[in-house]
MINU-667824 format. One record per residue: x, y, z of N, C-alpha, C in turn. Coordinates in pm, whole numbers, plus 50000, padded with zeros to 5 digits. Example, Ala and Ser with C-alpha at 12.3 -4.5 7.8 and 13.67 -1.06 7.14 Angstrom:
<recs>
513194943150780512304955050780513204967050780512854977550708513674989450714512905000350787
</recs>
This chain:
<recs>
507125054851319508005042951274507545038551139508335033351095508425028650945508625015750905507345011850816507234998450830507704992250649508294986850665508674977950533508444964750484507814964950339507064949250332507414948650209507834936450115507664930450016506164925449928506244932449856504914925349790505224914949707504224908249661504364891649606503704895049508503544892049376503054887349249502324903249201503494914649200502954928349156504704930749088504524944448994506104943648957507174952449079506064960649172506934967049275507574956649334508454961249395510034954449463509724955349582509144965149655508974968249786508244980449812507334980949936506934996849966507404996950121507025010150194507275013450295506415029650307505965024250488505195033350515505035041850645504715047450696504325050750835503075055450883502905046950991501525050951065501705057051168501045071651222500955080151274499555083351317498945081351427497835083351535496645080851411496645066551356495825054551308496195062251156497015068951083497015080950991497915072850920497885074250765498855066550689499845077750633501005075250637501985084050588503135077150530503765094650376504945085950346505295071950298504055071950220504065057450152504945061350060505575048249988506835048749903506635030949825506765036949704506535019949643508445022549581508625007649535509865007249506509765000449395509735002949247509454998349125508494998249079507634991749014506344990448958506015001348885504885004148832504595018848752504595027148827505655037848803506035049748893504555060448896504505061648780502875072548815502155067848910501255054748883500255047848922501005044849083501935043549122502405041149217502615055249320503215067749245502805082249316501555082549311500535082449190499155087849242498665079349355499045064549387498295058149498498745060249606500275067249655500645072649785500605087049838499885095349710499325104549739498145107949747497455099349695496055098749732495455095649902496015086249940496165077950032496645086550182497435095350122498645104450267497145109750342497825105550435496645114750545495395105350566494955097650519494035086150533494345078850657492865074650731492565070150815493395050650749493845043450824494605030650809493655022550736492515024050872491115008250824490725013450698490135029250673490055035450534490465029850417491785026450421492555026150280492505011350300492535003350366492304988150371491004984550324489994997250373488454991050276488294995850139489345005450093489375009749967489905003749843490934995649942492164993349834492264974749812491884969449947491464954449971491224948749840491674939149772490894932849628491074939349529491624947249505491844956649384492704947349309492444948049149493124936549098493744944248961495264937448891495964945148805495454933048708494404940048591494494927748449494034914648515494894903148496494964888448492495354888548652495954893948686496544892648857495714887448925496044882149021494804879749123494934889549224496524899049213496254912949304497064923349210496964932249330497644948549253498564950449346499004962849293499794972949418498924975449523497864983749498496944988649591496244978949701496434965949622495704953849734497314950449807498404949549802499504947549820499654956449958499464971349931499254980150006498324976450152497024971550094496414968350186496454958550267497394948850211497424936450281498994938050362499524948950367501114954450381500264961750537499524970250519498574979750633498364969150750497374960450675496574947350764497864940150832498774935750820500214929150876500804943550979500724952950934501004964051010500104966751145499024962051105498094967451236497984953551366498254941351316498684929651344499524931451471500904936051412501784941251452501524949951638
</recs>
C-alpha cells in the first residue's frame, strides 16, 4: 500500500512511501532539497518503520521546528495508526 502525506513547515510539498512487513520502501519527496531528500530516502530504504521514527523524529532544519526527516517520522506514525 502506498501512503501519501502532505508535510507542513518544510520546503517539500508532498511525500509518499510504502510499508511492507514493517519495512519502509519507495520513499519519495516532492519538492524540497533534492539531494537531501534522495539521501534520506536511500538511507531508510528497507529499515524497520519504528526504527526510522526513533531516529528521525525531532530533527530540526535550521530555525524551523521541524524538517523533512521529522515530517517523514510524523507520516510514518500516522500510517501506523491507520
